[in-house]
C-alpha positions, 0 to 999 in steps of 0.5 A, spaced: 500 500 500 503 507 498 502 513 502 502 520 501 509 522 502 508 527 506 506 523 511 509 517 511 515 521 513 512 525 519 515 522 526 509 521 532 508 527 537 514 525 542 510 528 547 504 524 545 509 518 544 512 518 551 504 519 555 502 513 550 508 509 553 508 511 560 499 509 560 501 502 557 506 501 563 500 503 568 496 498 564 500 493 566 500 495 573 507 498 574 507 504 578 508 510 574 510 517 575 508 521 568 511 528 568 509 528 560 503 531 558 502 539 557 496 538 561 493 541 567 491 536 572 485 541 575 478 539 572 475 544 568 471 550 573 464 548 574 461 554 571 465 552 564 461 545 565 455 548 567 454 552 560 456 547 556 450 543 561 446 550 559 447 549 551 446 542 550 439 542 554 438 550 550 439 545 543 445 548 541 447 541 538 448 543 531 452 546 526 455 552 528 459 556 522 465 553 520 469 559 523 466 559 529 459 562 533 458 569 533 458 569 541 465 566 541 468 571 537 465 577 541 467 574 547 475 573 545 475 580 542 472 582 550 477 578 553 483 582 549 481 589 550 480 586 557 487 583 559 491 586 554 488 593 551 488 590 544 481 592 539 480 587 535 474 587 530 470 579 530 472 579 522 479 577 525 478 572 529 477 565 526 475 559 532 478 552 530 478 545 533 485 547 538 491 551 538 494 545 534 489 546 528 490 553 529 497 553 527 496 548 521 490 552 518 495 558 518 501 555 515 497 552 510 494 558 508 500 562 508 506 557 505 506 555 499 511 549 497 519 552 499 517 557 502 522 558 509 520 559 516 524 561 522 523 556 529 528 558 535 529 552 538 528 549 543 521 549 540 513 546 541 515 538 538 509 539 532 511 546 529 517 543 524 511 537 523 506 541 521 511 547 516 512 540 513 505 538 512 504 545 510 509 544 503 514 549 507 522 548 510 523 549 517 529 553 518 531 552 526 535 558 530 539 554 535 540 558 542 543 555 548 542 555 555 547 560 556 543 565 552 537 563 556 534 560 550 531 567 547 535 568 540 538 574 539 536 579 533 541 578 529 541 570 529 533 571 527 537 576 522 542 571 519 537 566 517 532 571 513 532 570 505 527 571 500 523 565 501 522 566 508 515 567 509 514 567 517 517 566 524 514 562 530 514 564 537 511 561 543 511 565 549 512 563 555 515 557 551 513 550 551 518 547 553 523 551 556 517 556 560 522 561 558 518 568 557 521 573 551 521 580 553 518 585 551 524 588 548 526 582 543 519 582 541 518 589 538 526 588 536 523 581 532 517 585 530 521 591 527 525 586 523 519 583 520 516 589 518 523 591 515 524 585 511 517 583 509 515 577 513 510 575 518 510 572 525 507 566 528 505 568 535 503 562 539 501 565 546 497 558 549 501 560 555 499 567 556 495 567 563 501 562 566 506 567 567 509 567 574 511 573 578 518 577 576 517 575 568 515 580 563 512 580 556 507 582 552 502 580 547 506 581 540 499 584 536 500 590 542 507 592 539 505 598 535 500 598 528 507 596 523 508 589 527 500 588 528 499 587 521 505 583 520 502 578 526 498 572 526 496 570 534 494 563 535 491 562 542 485 557 546 483 555 552 485 549 554 492 551 559 489 557 561 482 555 564 484 547 564 480 545 557 486 541 553 480 535 551 475 540 549 479 543 543 478 550 542 483 555 539 483 561 535 487 565 530 487 572 529 489 576 523 488 579 517 481 579 515 482 577 508 487 571 511 482 569 516 477 569 510 482 563 507 482 559 513 474 559 515 474 557 507 479 552 508 476 549 515 469 549 511 472 543 507 477 540 512 472 540 519 466 543 518 466 547 525 469 547 531 465 544 537 458 547 538 458 545 546 465 547 546 464 553 544 458 555 548 463 553 554 469 557 552 465 563 552 463 563 559 471 561 560 472 568 556 467 572 560 465 569 566 469 569 573 477 569 573 479 567 579 480 559 576 486 562 572 489 566 579 488 559 582 491 554 578 497 559 577 497 560 585 499 553 585 504 551 579 507 557 582 508 553 588 510 547 584 515 551 580 518 552 586 519 546 589 521 543 583 527 548 581 530 548 588 530 539 587 534 540 580 538 545 583 540 539 589 542 535 583 548 535 580 549 538 572 542 539 571 542 546 570 536 549 566 533 556 565 528 558 570 522 558 567 518 565 567 511 562 565 508 555 563 508 549 568 514 546 565 522 545 568 527 543 561 534 541 565 540 539 562 542 530 562 547 530 557 553 530 563 551 523 564 551 521 558 556 515 558 556 514 566 553 508 569 546 510 572 541 505 576 542 498 574 549 500 571 545 501 564 550 507 560 545 511 555 548 517 550 543 521 548 537 523 551 532 519 548 535 513 551 536 516 557 528 517 558 528 510 555 532 508 561 529 512 566 522 509 565 524 502 565 529 502 571 526 508 575 519 508 573 519 516 571 516 518 563 519 525 562 519 528 554 526 527 551 530 534 549 531 531 542 523 532 540 524 539 542 531 541 537 535 541 544 539 535 545 541 532 551 535 535 555 529 533 558 522 536 559 519 535 566 511 538 566 510 539 573 502 539 571 501 534 577 500 534 584 505 535 590 506 528 592 507 525 586 511 530 583 516 529 590 516 521 589 518 522 582 524 527 582 526 522 589 526 517 584 529 521 578 535 522 583 536 515 585 536 514 578 542 518 577 545 517 582 547 510 580 
């Protein structure tokens, strides 16, 4: 049987693959401390669930417009004004089946075969794959721990060519948790204006920023930069709604129409019930966001303190999101628990899962060999037990 070349060479998402392996071991009766998926462990807040129930009872179980309901588009505009003093019109908004779908749609309508998309490393596992599926060429911009995993404007400028279509930014960043400073965002935006390319700004973690870290919504950094910005966001992380699958794109109305046309053939519409729930999330009480951030703040402090106590496990302190991205390369080719030796991050994660029953995601998947990602979106007891096992595994 012959398959599409673009799909045949596609790699499975490593975060999903790691979670799948952990679940298989759990199903076999083993205790596994899982820190793989970027998913809040909280339940969706009650008032959001209640809005979904009321929507079902009111008969909102039918098709909606392909690009989303007017109510949700209006709610997104209202939230943008409330949260960022950003004035947008519903014609600039389209709703999709999660932020990943939104990113895929943007790349599909904006990239022609051979277009180059600049991606600073470390980057979320799906970025390069989605660029390739759209016919584009991912161009990695390598950053280091020493530079805070932040690209310099000079590094980006060096990669700009006549084929550059856009740069993909993610702040706060998955997997590092790094937050892009406002000055850097402005400088990248000005570069995009000068060289006529776009910025795909993935701001899905924008409400999960820790004290002391400062950033900005890319669209608020001046009218010229806003015109070159395509903003992607959603309800998954801030409102613990990963399974509801609602994301959105904000951008030029002409581009939004193109995505709407694509989506009409592709998925028809996002789930009607999920859209009603998302309206409640955006327009209802925001205390739930603050409560989750408070819990993540305490977990972050605990995890970072534990990692600091392990020799060689260096990291850049995360300013947002709920990840610790730390170096393990100092432990390559050394005896670990059970006498096992590894020479790369992927083998490290496999050995840690088999020997220590702890599931992490390899930095190889994020374009950062020698590192691993730990999601601290889980309870303190699990974090304590899991970090005990990581320390024991490294001690050999």
